[in-house]
Structures are given as C-alpha cells and as structure tokens.
N, C-alpha and C positions, 0 to 999 in steps of 0.2 A: 123340196122345201127343207129349210134348216131351222130348227127351233132355237129360240133365244136361250142363252145360258143364264141370263140374269135379268130379272124384272124388279123394278122398284116403283113405288108410288108415294105421293104425298099423303099425309093423313086425311086431307080434305078430299081425296080421290080426284083431284083436278088435273094431275099430271102423271103420266106413265113414262118411266124411263126404261128403255130396252137396250141391253148390251150383250156382248159375247164374252164369255170368260175364257181367258187364255191358259190359266193354270188354277191350282187350288188356292192361290193367293187372291182374295177379293179385290185388293188394290191393283192387281194386274189385269185390268179389263179394258175393252174398247166400248165407249158409249156410242151406240149406233144411231139412236133416235130418241128424242123426247116427244111424246105424243100427248096432245091435249084431247080430251073427249074420246077416249078409246073404248069406253064402256059406260053403261048407265050408272047414275048415282046409286049407291047402296049395293052394287054388284062388284064382284072381284073378277079379275082376268084369270081364266083357267089356262088358256093357250094363246100364245102369240108366235106365229111362224112367218118367216119371210119366204116368198116364192122364188122361182128361178128368175123372175124379173126384179131387179133391185129397187124398183119404185112401187112394189105392191107387197103388202103383208096381210095376214088374216089373223083376227083375234076372236076368241070365243069367251063370253063371260059366264058367270055362275048362274045367270038367269036363263041360259040356253040360247041367247042371241049370238049371232055371228056377224062380224064386221069385216069388210074389205077396206084396208087403209091404203091410200094412194099418196105417194110422196113425189115431190118435184126433184 
C-alpha cells in the first residue's frame, strides 16, 4: 500500500480529494481521485491508502469505521 500524500475535503464533508505530493510545493501535486461519501457525516478521514490494485483503496474514519473504496 502507498499512503496518499494529500487529502482535502469540502467544508460540507461531501467530497474527499485524494492526491500524491511530488515535492514540498503544494501546487506541484497529482490529483488521483475525488471521492464522494468516503466517510460518515461528522467524522474525519484518518487514513486513506491505495492498495497494490489501482482500483481499490482503504479509508479509516475517526469513528473507527473502515471502508473499502472500489474504482472503475
């Protein structure tokens, strides 16, 4: 697994953006995915890691719930 280097979310907690940082410059990043509904409302994402399969990621929220995210 490789952890995401950059996570961002809207204030409404409706969208999670996941990226990989290439350098210390925040403008120099790759946006990998925009994920809707990656966690429960009112909870924050603690960990989001991609697996060896490019279509599967795992997220853990601050409530202790774990989620498998599948991408096409």
